[in-house]
matplotlib code that plots the C-alpha trace (Angstrom):
import matplotlib.pyplot as plt

x = [-77.1, -79.4, -77.8, -78.8, -81.9, -83.2, -85.5, -85.0, -87.2, -88.0, -85.3, -84.5, -84.8, -82.1, -78.5, -77.9, -79.7, -78.2, -74.8, -75.7, -76.4, -73.4, -71.1, -73.3, -72.5, -68.5, -68.4, -69.9, -67.3, -64.4, -64.9, -66.2, -62.5, -62.0, -65.0, -66.0, -67.9, -71.6, -70.9, -69.6, -72.8, -74.7, -72.0, -72.9, -76.3, -76.0, -74.1, -75.8, -79.1, -76.7, -75.8, -79.3, -80.1, -78.0, -78.2, -82.3, -81.1, -78.3, -80.8, -83.2, -80.2, -77.3, -75.6, -75.8, -75.7, -73.6, -70.6, -72.0, -72.8, -69.5, -67.5, -69.7, -69.5, -65.8, -66.1, -67.9, -65.2, -62.6, -64.3, -65.4, -61.4, -62.6, -59.3, -60.4, -63.9, -62.3, -59.8, -62.8, -65.1, -62.9, -61.7, -64.9, -66.5, -63.6, -64.2, -67.6, -67.6, -65.3, -67.4, -70.6, -68.3, -68.4, -65.1, -65.3, -66.9, -63.7, -61.3, -62.9, -62.6, -59.0, -58.1, -60.0, -58.2, -55.1, -56.0, -56.9, -53.5, -51.6, -52.7, -52.0, -48.1, -48.2, -47.0, -46.4, -49.9, -50.9, -49.0, -50.8, -53.6, -53.3, -51.6, -55.0, -56.9, -55.2, -55.4, -58.8, -59.0, -57.4, -59.8, -62.8, -61.3, -60.7, -57.2, -57.4, -57.8, -54.8, -53.1, -53.2, -52.3, -48.9, -48.3, -48.6, -47.1, -44.6, -42.6, -45.4, -44.2, -41.0, -37.5, -36.5, -37.8, -40.9, -43.7, -45.9, -49.2, -51.6, -53.5, -53.6, -56.6, -54.3, -54.3, -52.0, -49.7, -49.5, -49.1, -45.9, -44.5, -44.8, -43.4, -40.4, -39.2, -39.8, -36.8, -34.8, -34.6, -33.9, -31.4, -29.7, -29.7, -27.2, -22.9, -21.5, -20.9, -21.6, -24.6, -25.8, -25.8, -28.2, -30.6, -30.3, -30.9, -34.1, -36.3, -35.5, -37.2, -39.7, -40.1, -40.1, -41.6, -38.5, -37.9, -34.4, -31.9, -28.0, -25.9, -22.8, -20.3, -18.2, -14.3, -11.2, -13.6, -15.6, -18.5, -17.9, -20.8, -21.1, -24.7, -27.4, -30.8, -34.1, -37.8, -38.8, -41.0, -39.8, -39.4, -36.2, -33.2, -30.0, -26.3, -23.0, -20.3, -16.9, -16.6, -15.5, -15.2, -18.1, -15.8, -17.3, -19.8, -21.8, -24.5, -26.2, -26.7, -26.6, -22.9, -23.7, -26.8, -24.7, -21.7, -24.1, -25.7, -22.3, -21.2, -24.4, -26.0, -29.2, -31.7, -32.5, -36.3, -36.1, -39.9, -40.4, -43.2, -41.4, -38.1, -34.4, -33.1, -30.2, -28.6, -29.8, -26.8, -25.9, -25.8, -27.6, -30.3, -30.7, -30.2, -32.3, -34.9, -36.3, -39.8, -38.9, -35.7, -34.4, -31.2, -30.9, -27.5, -26.5, -25.2, -23.6, -22.1, -22.5, -20.3, -21.9, -21.1, -23.3, -25.7, -29.0, -30.2, -33.7, -35.6, -39.2, -39.8, -43.6, -44.7, -44.7, -43.7, -43.1, -41.1, -43.9, -43.6, -44.5, -42.1, -39.2, -39.9, -39.8, -37.0, -35.2, -36.0, -34.7, -31.3, -30.6, -30.6, -28.8, -25.8, -25.5, -25.4, -22.8, -20.7, -21.2, -20.1, -17.3, -15.6, -16.2, -14.6, -11.8, -11.6, -11.7, -9.4, -7.1, -7.1, -6.5, -3.7, -2.1, -2.3, -0.9, 1.7, 2.4, 2.6, 4.2, 7.1, 6.8, 7.7, 10.5, 12.0, 11.8, 12.9, 15.6, 17.2, 17.1, 18.7, 21.5, 21.8, 23.7, 25.9, 24.7, 22.6, 20.5, 19.7, 18.8, 16.6, 15.1, 14.0, 12.6, 10.4, 8.9, 8.3, 6.9, 4.6, 3.5, 3.1, 2.1, 1.9, 0.1, 3.5, 6.5, 9.6, 13.3, 15.2, 18.9, 21.1, 24.1, 26.1, 24.0, 21.4, 18.4, 18.9, 15.5, 16.9, 13.9, 10.1, 7.8, 3.9, 1.4, 0.0, 2.4, 0.8, 1.3, 4.8, 5.0, 3.4, 6.0, 8.8, 7.1, 6.9, 10.6, 11.4, 9.1, 9.3, 12.5, 13.3, 14.4, 15.3, 13.1, 10.7, 7.0, 6.7, 6.7, 9.7, 11.3, 9.3, 10.6, 14.5, 14.6, 13.1, 14.4, 11.0, 8.4, 5.9, 1.9, -0.9, -3.2, -6.1, -4.9, -7.6, -7.7, -6.0, -3.0, -2.6, -2.5, 0.0, 2.3, 2.5, 4.2, 1.2, -1.6, -0.2, 1.8, -1.4, -3.1, 0.1, 0.1, -3.6, -3.6, -1.1, -3.8, -2.8, -5.2, -3.2, 1.1, 3.9, 7.1, 10.0, 13.5, 17.1, 18.9, 22.4, 24.7, 22.0, 23.0, 20.1, 20.8, 17.8, 13.4, 11.3, 8.0, 5.0, 1.5, -1.8, -4.9, -7.1, -10.3, -11.3, -8.0, -5.6, -2.2, -2.0, 0.3, 0.9, 1.9, 4.1, 5.9, 6.4, 7.6, 10.2, 11.6, 11.7, 13.8, 16.1, 17.0, 16.9, 19.2, 21.5, 21.7, 22.8, 25.2, 26.9, 26.9, 28.0, 31.2, 32.0, 31.8, 34.5, 36.3, 36.5, 37.2, 39.9, 41.7, 42.1, 43.4, 46.0, 47.1, 47.4, 48.9, 51.2, 52.3, 52.6, 54.2, 56.9, 57.1, 57.9, 60.2, 62.1, 63.1, 64.3, 66.5, 67.5, 68.7, 70.7, 72.5, 73.5, 74.5, 76.9, 78.2, 79.2, 80.6, 82.7, 83.9, 84.9, 86.5, 88.4, 92.4, 92.1, 89.4, 90.3, 88.6, 86.4, 84.9, 82.3, 81.1, 81.6, 79.1, 76.6, 76.2, 76.1, 73.1, 71.2, 71.9, 70.9, 67.3, 66.8, 67.0, 65.3, 62.7, 62.2, 62.5, 59.4, 57.5, 58.3, 57.1, 53.8, 53.4, 54.3, 51.5, 49.4, 49.5, 49.7, 46.6, 44.6, 45.5, 44.1, 48.0, 48.7, 50.2, 50.7, 53.5, 52.1, 53.8, 53.6, 54.0, 54.0, 52.5, 53.4, 57.0, 56.5, 55.1, 58.1, 60.6, 58.9, 59.1, 62.7, 63.2, 61.8, 63.1, 65.6, 62.8, 60.7, 63.4, 63.8, 59.7, 59.8, 57.4, 57.6, 56.4, 55.0, 54.3, 51.3, 51.8, 51.8, 51.9, 52.7, 49.6, 50.6, 48.9, 49.8, 50.2, 52.6, 55.2, 56.2, 53.0, 51.8, 55.6, 54.1, 51.0, 52.4, 54.7, 52.8, 50.5, 53.4, 55.0, 51.2, 52.1, 55.6, 54.3, 51.0, 51.4, 54.7, 55.7, 53.3, 53.2, 51.9, 50.5, 50.3, 48.7, 48.2, 45.9, 43.9, 40.1, 37.5, 39.5, 41.4, 44.1, 43.7, 46.2, 45.3, 47.9, 46.7, 48.2, 47.2, 47.6, 45.8, 42.6, 40.8, 37.5, 34.5, 33.7, 37.2, 37.2, 34.8, 37.1, 40.4, 41.0, 40.7, 43.5, 44.9, 43.0, 44.6, 43.5, 44.3, 45.1, 48.2, 49.2, 50.4, 51.8, 53.6, 52.6, 51.3, 48.0, 48.7, 49.6, 46.5, 45.0, 47.6, 47.2, 43.5, 43.6, 47.0, 44.5, 41.5, 43.3, 44.1, 40.1, 40.6, 39.5, 40.5, 38.8, 39.5, 37.8, 38.9, 38.1, 40.1, 42.7, 42.0, 44.1, 43.2, 42.9, 43.7, 42.3, 43.2, 41.5, 42.8, 41.5, 44.3, 44.2, 44.4, 42.8, 44.4, 46.8, 46.4, 49.0, 51.4, 54.7, 54.7, 57.0, 55.3, 54.6, 58.3]
y = [19.0, 16.7, 13.6, 15.2, 16.0, 12.1, 10.9, 7.4, 4.3, 1.2, -1.2, 0.2, -2.4, 0.0, -0.8, 2.5, 4.0, 1.4, 2.6, 6.2, 6.0, 3.8, 6.8, 9.3, 7.5, 7.0, 10.7, 12.2, 10.4, 10.9, 15.0, 14.7, 15.1, 18.0, 20.5, 22.5, 22.3, 23.2, 21.2, 18.4, 18.1, 18.0, 14.8, 13.0, 13.4, 12.1, 9.3, 7.8, 7.9, 6.1, 3.5, 2.8, 2.5, 0.3, -2.1, -2.6, -3.3, -5.9, -7.6, -7.9, -9.2, -9.7, -11.1, -7.9, -5.7, -7.0, -5.5, -2.2, -2.0, -3.6, -0.6, 2.0, 0.8, 1.4, 4.3, 5.5, 3.5, 5.0, 8.8, 7.6, 6.3, 3.0, 1.1, -2.3, -2.0, -0.1, -2.9, -5.6, -3.6, -3.1, -7.1, -8.5, -5.8, -6.8, -10.7, -10.2, -8.6, -10.8, -14.2, -12.3, -11.3, -7.5, -7.1, -3.5, -3.1, -5.3, -2.7, -0.2, -1.6, -2.8, 1.0, 2.5, 0.0, 1.2, 4.3, 3.9, 1.6, 4.8, 7.3, 5.5, 5.1, 1.7, 1.6, -2.0, -3.0, 0.1, -1.1, -4.7, -3.4, -1.2, -4.1, -5.7, -3.3, -2.8, -6.1, -5.8, -2.9, -4.5, -7.5, -5.5, -3.7, -0.3, 0.2, 4.5, 3.5, 1.0, 3.3, 6.4, 3.6, 2.7, 6.6, 7.5, 4.6, 3.5, 1.4, -1.1, -2.2, -0.6, -2.6, -6.0, -7.5, -6.0, -8.6, -9.4, -7.6, -9.4, -12.2, -15.2, -17.0, -20.2, -22.7, -22.2, -25.0, -23.5, -20.1, -21.5, -22.9, -19.3, -17.5, -20.4, -20.0, -15.9, -16.6, -18.5, -16.7, -13.7, -15.3, -17.1, -13.9, -12.4, -13.5, -10.7, -11.9, -8.5, -8.4, -11.7, -12.1, -9.2, -10.1, -13.6, -12.8, -10.7, -12.9, -15.5, -13.2, -12.3, -16.6, -17.5, -15.0, -13.8, -10.8, -10.9, -12.8, -13.7, -15.5, -17.4, -18.5, -21.6, -20.7, -22.7, -25.0, -22.6, -20.1, -16.2, -13.8, -12.0, -10.3, -9.3, -8.3, -6.9, -6.2, -2.3, 0.5, 0.7, -3.2, -5.1, -3.6, -6.2, -4.9, -6.7, -7.4, -7.5, -11.1, -11.6, -15.4, -16.7, -17.0, -18.4, -16.2, -13.6, -10.7, -11.7, -15.2, -18.5, -19.4, -23.1, -23.4, -22.4, -24.6, -27.4, -27.0, -27.1, -30.2, -31.9, -30.6, -30.6, -27.9, -26.2, -25.3, -23.3, -22.2, -20.8, -23.0, -26.5, -24.7, -25.7, -28.0, -28.6, -25.6, -23.9, -22.8, -21.1, -17.0, -15.3, -17.8, -17.1, -13.3, -12.4, -15.4, -15.0, -16.3, -18.5, -19.3, -21.6, -22.2, -24.1, -25.9, -24.5, -27.3, -27.7, -31.1, -32.7, -29.9, -27.1, -23.5, -21.8, -20.9, -19.2, -18.0, -16.4, -15.5, -14.0, -12.2, -12.2, -15.1, -18.8, -21.5, -18.9, -21.6, -24.5, -27.3, -25.3, -22.7, -24.9, -26.9, -23.1, -21.9, -25.2, -24.9, -21.6, -22.7, -25.6, -22.5, -20.5, -23.1, -23.2, -19.6, -19.0, -21.4, -19.4, -16.2, -17.5, -18.7, -15.3, -13.6, -16.0, -15.1, -11.5, -11.1, -13.7, -11.2, -8.3, -10.0, -11.1, -6.9, -5.7, -8.1, -7.1, -3.3, -3.8, -6.0, -3.3, -0.4, -2.2, -2.9, 0.8, 1.7, -0.8, 0.9, 4.0, 3.8, 1.8, 4.7, 7.2, 7.4, 11.2, 10.4, 13.0, 13.3, 9.6, 9.9, 13.1, 11.0, 7.6, 10.4, 11.4, 7.8, 6.7, 9.6, 8.5, 4.9, 4.0, 7.2, 10.7, 12.4, 11.3, 12.6, 11.3, 11.7, 10.8, 10.5, 12.7, 12.6, 13.2, 15.2, 14.2, 15.6, 15.9, 15.0, 15.6, 15.5, 15.2, 15.6, 14.1, 17.4, 20.2, 22.9, 21.3, 21.2, 24.9, 22.8, 20.4, 23.4, 25.1, 21.9, 21.4, 25.3, 25.3, 21.7, 20.5, 16.5, 16.2, 12.6, 13.9, 14.8, 13.5, 12.2, 8.8, 9.3, 10.0, 7.3, 4.5, 5.9, 5.8, 2.1, 0.4, -0.7, 0.4, 2.5, 2.2, 4.3, 3.0, 5.1, 8.7, 9.7, 13.5, 12.5, 10.4, 13.7, 15.7, 13.3, 13.2, 17.1, 19.8, 22.2, 23.1, 24.7, 21.1, 19.4, 21.9, 21.7, 17.9, 17.9, 20.2, 18.2, 15.1, 12.2, 9.7, 7.0, 7.0, 4.5, 5.3, 2.5, 2.8, 2.5, -0.2, -1.5, -3.7, -3.0, 0.8, 2.7, 5.7, 7.0, 6.7, 6.8, 8.5, 7.2, 8.9, 8.5, 10.5, 8.6, 7.5, 3.9, 2.7, 2.5, 1.2, -2.5, -5.4, -5.1, -1.9, -2.5, -5.3, -3.1, -0.6, -2.9, -3.7, -0.5, 0.7, -2.4, -1.2, 2.5, 1.6, -0.4, 2.3, 4.9, 2.8, 2.2, 6.1, 6.6, 3.8, 5.6, 9.1, 7.8, 5.7, 8.7, 10.8, 7.8, 8.0, 12.3, 11.5, 9.2, 11.4, 14.4, 12.9, 11.2, 14.6, 15.6, 13.2, 12.8, 16.5, 16.4, 13.6, 15.2, 18.8, 17.4, 14.5, 17.3, 19.2, 16.3, 15.9, 18.8, 19.2, 16.4, 17.1, 20.7, 19.1, 16.3, 19.6, 21.4, 18.7, 17.6, 17.4, 20.9, 22.7, 24.4, 23.1, 25.2, 23.6, 26.2, 25.6, 22.0, 21.8, 24.4, 21.9, 18.7, 20.6, 20.7, 17.3, 16.1, 18.1, 17.0, 13.1, 13.8, 15.1, 12.0, 9.6, 11.9, 12.1, 8.0, 7.0, 9.1, 6.7, 3.8, 4.9, 5.3, 1.5, 0.5, 2.6, 1.1, -3.0, -2.1, -2.4, 0.5, -0.6, 1.6, 0.8, 2.0, 3.6, 6.6, 9.3, 13.3, 15.4, 18.4, 17.1, 16.0, 18.7, 20.8, 18.3, 18.4, 22.3, 22.4, 19.6, 21.8, 25.3, 25.8, 25.1, 27.1, 30.3, 29.8, 30.7, 33.4, 31.2, 31.7, 29.3, 29.5, 26.4, 26.8, 23.5, 24.7, 21.1, 17.3, 15.6, 11.8, 8.9, 5.9, 6.5, 5.8, 8.5, 8.4, 8.3, 11.3, 13.3, 12.7, 14.3, 17.2, 17.8, 17.7, 20.2, 22.5, 21.5, 23.0, 26.5, 26.7, 26.0, 28.2, 31.1, 31.8, 35.2, 34.4, 33.2, 29.7, 29.1, 25.6, 24.6, 21.3, 21.0, 18.3, 18.4, 16.4, 13.2, 13.7, 15.5, 18.4, 19.6, 23.3, 24.5, 28.0, 29.9, 33.3, 31.8, 31.8, 30.0, 27.3, 27.7, 26.6, 23.5, 22.7, 22.2, 18.9, 17.3, 18.3, 15.5, 13.1, 11.5, 13.7, 16.4, 19.8, 23.7, 25.2, 24.1, 21.9, 24.4, 26.9, 25.2, 21.7, 18.6, 15.3, 15.8, 13.0, 14.4, 15.5, 12.3, 10.4, 12.4, 11.9, 8.2, 8.6, 10.5, 7.8, 4.5, 6.1, 6.7, 10.2, 13.2, 16.1, 18.8, 22.3, 25.4, 28.3, 31.7, 32.4, 35.0, 34.3, 31.4, 27.7, 26.3, 22.5, 20.9, 17.2, 15.3, 12.1, 9.8, 9.1, 5.3, 4.7, 1.3, -2.2, -1.6, -5.0, -7.6, -6.8, -5.5, -1.7, -2.6, -5.5, -4.2, -2.6]
z = [-11.4, -13.1, -12.3, -8.4, -9.3, -10.2, -7.7, -6.6, -8.4, -9.3, -10.8, -14.6, -17.6, -19.5, -19.0, -19.6, -17.1, -14.1, -16.0, -15.6, -11.6, -10.9, -12.4, -10.8, -7.4, -8.7, -9.6, -7.0, -4.2, -6.5, -6.2, -2.8, -1.4, -3.2, -2.8, -0.3, 2.5, 1.2, -2.3, 0.2, 2.0, -1.6, -2.9, 0.2, -0.3, -3.7, -2.6, 0.4, -2.6, -5.1, -2.2, -0.8, -4.9, -5.7, -2.5, -3.3, -6.6, -5.3, -3.7, -6.8, -8.8, -7.7, -10.8, -12.4, -9.4, -6.6, -7.8, -8.2, -5.3, -3.6, -5.6, -4.0, -0.5, -0.7, -2.2, 0.3, 3.2, 1.7, 2.0, 5.6, 6.4, 7.2, 5.7, 6.5, 4.9, 1.7, 1.0, 1.3, -0.5, -3.7, -3.4, -3.3, -6.2, -8.4, -7.7, -7.9, -11.3, -12.7, -11.5, -13.6, -17.0, -16.5, -17.6, -17.7, -14.1, -12.8, -14.9, -13.1, -9.6, -10.5, -11.0, -8.2, -5.7, -7.3, -6.4, -3.3, -2.3, -4.3, -2.2, 1.0, -0.1, -0.9, -4.6, -5.3, -4.1, -6.6, -9.4, -9.1, -9.1, -12.1, -14.0, -13.3, -14.6, -18.0, -18.8, -18.2, -20.1, -22.6, -22.9, -22.7, -26.1, -24.5, -26.4, -25.8, -22.1, -21.8, -23.9, -21.0, -18.2, -20.3, -21.0, -17.4, -16.0, -18.5, -16.1, -15.7, -19.0, -19.3, -19.6, -20.4, -17.2, -16.6, -14.8, -18.2, -17.8, -20.4, -20.1, -22.8, -23.8, -23.2, -20.2, -17.6, -18.8, -22.1, -20.7, -18.3, -21.6, -23.4, -20.5, -20.2, -24.0, -23.8, -20.7, -22.6, -25.7, -24.0, -22.1, -25.6, -27.1, -24.4, -25.2, -23.5, -19.7, -18.3, -20.4, -19.9, -16.0, -14.9, -17.9, -16.3, -12.8, -14.5, -16.2, -13.1, -10.5, -13.1, -13.5, -10.0, -8.1, -5.6, -4.6, -4.9, -5.9, -6.5, -9.5, -8.4, -11.0, -10.0, -9.7, -8.8, -7.5, -5.3, -6.3, -6.3, -6.0, -9.2, -9.4, -7.5, -8.3, -6.6, -6.9, -6.6, -7.7, -10.8, -11.7, -11.6, -11.0, -11.2, -10.9, -12.1, -8.9, -8.5, -8.6, -5.0, -3.0, -0.9, 1.7, 5.4, 5.5, 3.2, 3.9, 0.5, 1.1, 3.0, 2.4, 3.9, 1.5, -1.7, -0.9, -0.4, -4.1, -5.3, -3.6, -4.3, -7.2, -5.6, -5.1, -1.7, -0.8, 2.4, 3.8, 7.3, 8.1, 8.3, 9.6, 8.0, 10.4, 8.1, 7.9, 11.3, 11.9, 8.9, 10.4, 7.4, 7.9, 11.4, 11.2, 8.1, 8.4, 5.0, 4.4, 1.5, -0.3, -3.2, -4.1, -7.8, -9.2, -13.2, -14.6, -17.6, -18.8, -15.4, -13.7, -11.3, -13.7, -11.1, -8.9, -8.5, -4.6, -4.6, -1.7, -1.1, 2.5, 1.8, 1.0, 2.6, 0.0, -2.7, -4.6, -5.5, -7.7, -10.8, -10.4, -9.7, -12.8, -15.1, -13.1, -13.4, -17.7, -17.1, -15.4, -18.4, -20.7, -18.6, -18.3, -22.1, -22.1, -19.5, -20.9, -24.1, -23.0, -20.8, -23.8, -25.4, -22.5, -22.6, -26.4, -25.8, -22.9, -24.7, -27.5, -25.3, -23.6, -26.8, -28.2, -24.7, -24.7, -28.5, -27.8, -24.9, -26.9, -29.1, -26.5, -24.6, -28.3, -29.0, -25.4, -25.8, -29.2, -27.9, -24.8, -26.5, -29.8, -27.6, -23.9, -23.8, -20.9, -20.2, -24.1, -24.1, -20.9, -22.6, -25.5, -23.1, -21.4, -25.1, -25.8, -22.1, -23.0, -26.4, -25.2, -21.1, -19.4, -20.0, -18.1, -17.2, -15.0, -14.6, -11.4, -11.1, -8.1, -8.4, -5.3, -2.1, -3.9, -6.8, -9.9, -12.4, -15.7, -18.0, -18.0, -20.7, -21.2, -23.7, -23.9, -25.6, -23.6, -19.7, -20.3, -18.8, -16.0, -15.2, -15.8, -12.9, -10.9, -11.1, -10.3, -7.3, -5.9, -7.3, -6.8, -3.4, -1.0, 1.6, -0.3, -0.3, -4.0, -4.6, -6.5, -3.1, -1.6, -4.5, -3.9, -0.2, -0.3, -3.7, -4.5, -7.1, -5.5, -7.2, -6.8, -8.5, -7.9, -6.7, -3.8, -2.7, 0.6, -1.4, -2.7, 0.2, 1.8, -1.3, -1.9, -0.2, -0.1, -1.3, -4.7, -5.0, -5.3, -7.8, -10.2, -9.6, -10.3, -13.1, -14.9, -14.7, -12.5, -11.9, -11.0, -10.0, -10.7, -9.5, -10.2, -9.3, -11.8, -9.8, -11.3, -9.0, -6.2, -6.4, -6.7, -9.8, -9.7, -10.5, -13.7, -12.3, -15.1, -13.9, -16.1, -16.3, -18.3, -15.5, -15.1, -16.2, -13.7, -13.3, -12.5, -12.4, -16.0, -16.2, -12.9, -14.6, -18.1, -16.3, -14.4, -17.3, -18.6, -15.1, -15.6, -19.0, -18.5, -15.1, -17.4, -19.9, -17.3, -15.5, -18.7, -19.0, -15.9, -16.6, -19.6, -18.0, -15.4, -17.3, -19.7, -16.4, -15.7, -18.9, -18.9, -15.3, -16.2, -19.1, -16.6, -14.2, -16.6, -18.1, -14.5, -13.2, -15.9, -15.5, -11.9, -11.9, -14.8, -13.4, -10.2, -12.4, -14.6, -11.5, -10.3, -14.1, -13.9, -10.8, -10.7, -14.2, -12.5, -9.2, -12.1, -13.9, -10.5, -9.3, -12.7, -13.5, -15.1, -12.8, -10.1, -6.8, -4.9, -1.6, -1.4, -4.5, -4.2, -0.7, -2.6, -5.3, -3.0, -1.8, -4.5, -5.1, -1.9, -2.5, -5.4, -4.3, -1.4, -3.9, -6.2, -3.0, -2.0, -4.9, -5.8, -2.0, -2.6, -5.5, -3.1, -1.3, -3.2, -4.6, -1.0, -0.3, -3.2, -2.3, 1.3, 2.3, 4.1, 7.8, 10.7, 13.0, 16.5, 19.4, 21.7, 19.7, 21.0, 18.5, 19.1, 19.2, 15.7, 14.4, 15.8, 14.2, 10.8, 11.0, 11.6, 8.9, 6.1, 7.6, 4.7, 2.2, 4.7, 4.4, 0.6, 0.7, 3.0, 5.2, 9.2, 10.9, 14.5, 16.3, 19.0, 21.2, 25.4, 26.2, 25.1, 23.0, 23.5, 21.6, 19.8, 16.4, 13.6, 13.6, 9.8, 8.6, 10.9, 10.1, 6.0, 6.8, 8.0, 6.2, 3.0, 4.6, 5.3, 1.5, 0.9, 2.0, 0.7, -3.0, -2.2, 0.3, -0.3, 1.5, 4.2, 7.7, 9.0, 12.2, 13.7, 16.5, 18.4, 21.2, 23.0, 22.5, 23.4, 24.5, 21.1, 19.3, 17.4, 14.9, 12.9, 10.1, 9.0, 6.4, 4.5, 0.7, -2.3, -0.8, -2.6, -4.6, -3.1, -5.8, -5.4, -1.8, -2.0, -4.0, -2.5, -0.7, -3.7, -6.0, -8.5, -7.3, -6.7, -5.3, -8.2, -11.7, -12.7, -15.5, -12.7, -9.9, -10.3, -8.2, -8.5, -6.6, -4.3, -0.6, 0.2, -0.8, 1.1, 3.6, 4.5, 3.8, 6.5, 8.6, 8.6, 9.1, 12.5, 12.9, 12.7, 10.0, 8.1, 6.4, 5.1, 5.3, 3.0, 1.0, -2.5, -1.6, 2.3, 2.9, 4.1, 7.4, 6.8, 10.8, 11.6, 14.4, 15.6, 18.1, 21.2, 19.8, 16.7, 15.4, 15.8, 12.4, 10.1, 10.1, 6.9, 6.6, 5.3, 2.4, 1.3, -2.1, -2.9]

ax = plt.figure().add_subplot(projection="3d")
ax.plot(x, y, z, "-o")
ax.set_aspect("equal")
plt.show()
């Protein structure tokens, strides 16, 4: 109010009075936009009064008052919305204050200009004016004001790449040397490549007058893009990129320019004022058309180790001689630092690789020792899964092929608390060949399956439903590796390794380790299988020898006793009873035929194993053949109290080996006599679907489901050999004879309800191999 009451008067002799009038005008201008209507009119009058006063003073003494008048005029233009006048007046006021040596008014003008530009949303221009204001306040000695600016706008000084804001009282040449020295010191202090690259780019942008820059490193005779930086509202923002080959074109820089620099070791300066005829065909330059650009080689001992690409879209000719000299000094230091950082990086990489190789060797050695300790397959694989979760996985599962199915042998988790999740996974989503799980994929293809980073889409694709995905997610799964166990070109199973560690996905090294592990595990599994098969073969051999000895000894004993009885009945002292002799001869004949059949079965097995089971094809009526065999076995059927009902309404004729088919029918009826005594047997012969079908149905003891799958294998039986005799070869030989004819044989049975054997034959058997049917006798 007191200031408002002051009346215009002559120029004051006291600087205090002139300063009071200046700040009266500036204070009124600062309050004006926020004041009410009545107060705004009062403030407008004060500002007009001070503007007129300062105009008179500026006319009388421009050296002292012109910059004050221009500053008040800029504020008036701001209030009235005359943007261009305000911009011009602020700049004129700052220049006039600087020229007249009023550093405090220069600082004030820069601060007001900064507020003006920031209010309009131009933060970069506002920051530039504010840096100049801070510099002027600092030179004036207003430490408190400098501190307030730093507290309110820390980004003006924050970060190692911020532009310098203080001006030193030295010549320009000295300022460049100091800046370059500071920049070189900042670069040389970094020996880690990942930290050096962004720092180097930041220093280059600070010293080179560029808005953005790209750092390229030389690799294998070409350049790769390794880092990028740009100047924003908050200073320089630099980032390290995944090294990528330069390629034919790039969205970050002109590739033709970069390759020219690599080839010639010369710098390239591009300016829109003189054109870029040499690189007019570059796609990047045609699209972006930067106002100023430069590409400088980074040379060490005569070799290009990298390149710097700089760009400025605001100023033409931004990369002048002085800046290029500073940049070349910086690149010289950068070459040394890059080489040192590369040596450190190579040494670290070699040390890490050596440590990884040592851990890999220790792991594989421990796995090899574990796999060779025992032939108990399941126990060994369980211990192997535990070893995997201690070394290369967070959880592991092992599946093995078991016939036509896939069986989960073991699962292990590094977190014992999650073992229950593995059991739930096995219970609800057991291993299957047609599963979506990576293990099934590896099983089907016989190749490793790697998911370095398991995305949500991958998780959905490789799980059955939401609950399956939840279990996999809760187990902790970021990376998946499934490797098949292959031995002798046969897939025996799959090892699935899963990592829950973020940022450390499975890659080439882990794949190689897993493949080596799978190879050793496959060998162990195959050895265990061969051991089981050899033990089974030994058991079958011993059982067969025991049964065969019994089967051969029984008729031989009966035969010998019958012969002795005949000799006694026909001796010189014994009476001759023709009926008794006839009965004994029938017994001898019957036991002789049994021996012949047993011996024939053994020979047939030998022929089958050597692939020498030959067929002699001829036209055969299958219905007549069945009746002949039934009639031939009638005595044995009668003795077993088995009635036979042959159902064949018409002849069924095909080209088959008669004797071999008689052998099949004989074996089937012999089974009826042995396992279904006292019951009737139904035999039907018919023509079905262009072939022949033979069914033998009995009502005997039947066959259990678990034995049905193996009933046609060698030495297998429908019941225990302790209760029923036989070598266990009849059905095996029958299957091989039927298959040699191009047909098939199957059984359907329920325990206690009998069995039905079905033989299907084509009407024309395949052409038999050229071999004698007696070539092995």
